[in-house]
C-alpha positions, -999 to 999 in steps of 0.1 A, spaced: 0 0 0 28 24 9 45 16 -24 14 25 -44 11 58 -26 48 66 -31 45 58 -68 14 79 -72 31 109 -54 61 106 -77 40 104 -108 19 134 -98 50 154 -89 66 146 -122 36 157 -141 34 190 -123 71 197 -128 69 188 -165 39 212 -170 57 241 -153 88 236 -174 72 234 -208 87 258 -233 65 273 -260 77 290 -291 63 322 -304 75 349 -328 60 376 -306 87 396 -289 88 417 -257 90 454 -259 119 473 -244 118 486 -208 110 522 -219 79 511 -239 68 488 -211 69 516 -186 52 541 -209 23 516 -217 17 513 -179 11 550 -176 -24 544 -190 -24 577 -209 -56 583 -229 -62 602 -261 -91 626 -270 -99 608 -303 -87 573 -297 -93 543 -273 -67 522 -257 -72 484 -256 -51 464 -232 -52 426 -236 -34 406 -209 -28 371 -198 -10 356 -168 -14 320 -180 15 298 -191 -2 286 -223 1 305 -256 -31 322 -268 -31 336 -303 -51 369 -305 -70 382 -336 -89 414 -338 -115 418 -366 -99 388 -383 -63 401 -382 -36 384 -362 -22 406 -335 3 381 -320 7 355 -293 1 362 -256 21 340 -232 28 339 -194 25 374 -178 23 394 -210 0 421 -226 -7 440 -257 -16 476 -258 -34 489 -290 -45 524 -296 -76 522 -319 -104 543 -333 -136 542 -313 -160 515 -325 -169 478 -320 -142 452 -324 -143 414 -324 -115 397 -304 -108 361 -310 -85 340 -288 -72 306 -301 -53 285 -276 -36 253 -285 -37 226 -259 -8 201 -260 -8 200 -298 -42 182 -300 -70 204 -287 -78 239 -297 -102 263 -281 -116 294 -297 -134 321 -279 -147 354 -291 -156 387 -275 -172 418 -290 -161 450 -274 -172 486 -279 -143 510 -275 -150 546 -265 -127 575 -272 -105 589 -244 -108 557 -224 -88 526 -215 -105 492 -220 -91 459 -205 -95 424 -216 -82 393 -198 -74 360 -214 -74 329 -193 -66 294 -204 -74 263 -184 -53 233 -194 -74 202 -195 -106 218 -183 -133 224 -210 -140 249 -225 -102 255 -222 -103 293 -216 -122 325 -213 -119 360 -227 -136 388 -209 -136 426 -204 -126 435 -168 -129 466 -147 -104 495 -149 -91 485 -114 -87 448 -122 -73 456 -157 -46 480 -144 -36 455 -117 -34 427 -143 -14 448 -168 10 460 -141 19 423 -133 27 416 -170 52 426 -197 44 445 -229 47 426 -262 52 441 -296 21 433 -317 19 428 -354 17 462 -371 -17 460 -387 -43 486 -396 -78 482 -381 
């Protein structure tokens, strides 16, 4: 009986360690320190809206806005986009261990002279494998401040 418990503990520990040490490849690069600090000032613009999209999960989530790929969010990262006011469709696609994909969408209306915050969460092995949701200003700033700015694909929306 003790041997079975010991083997179970060793197997579970090995699984947990292997999940924590997984490396994921992405072409999305981190911004320099100056850009990271500037993005976290949360400065608004009279005729534009800021959209912050962040994730503190260890799985990669590919982000698309209005059908255009922005880049890949990974552990403790965020994108900041300054956009024209209007309604946008955000789509998160997360790959699960090379076999399962989850796709989630969110429509968001951006208002001029404001910051909007969207949080991506992935849940390994737990359907529906993730969520994408707009969060409050307070929760959004807290989440972004715990993350690192990424350089997004230069697209026009």
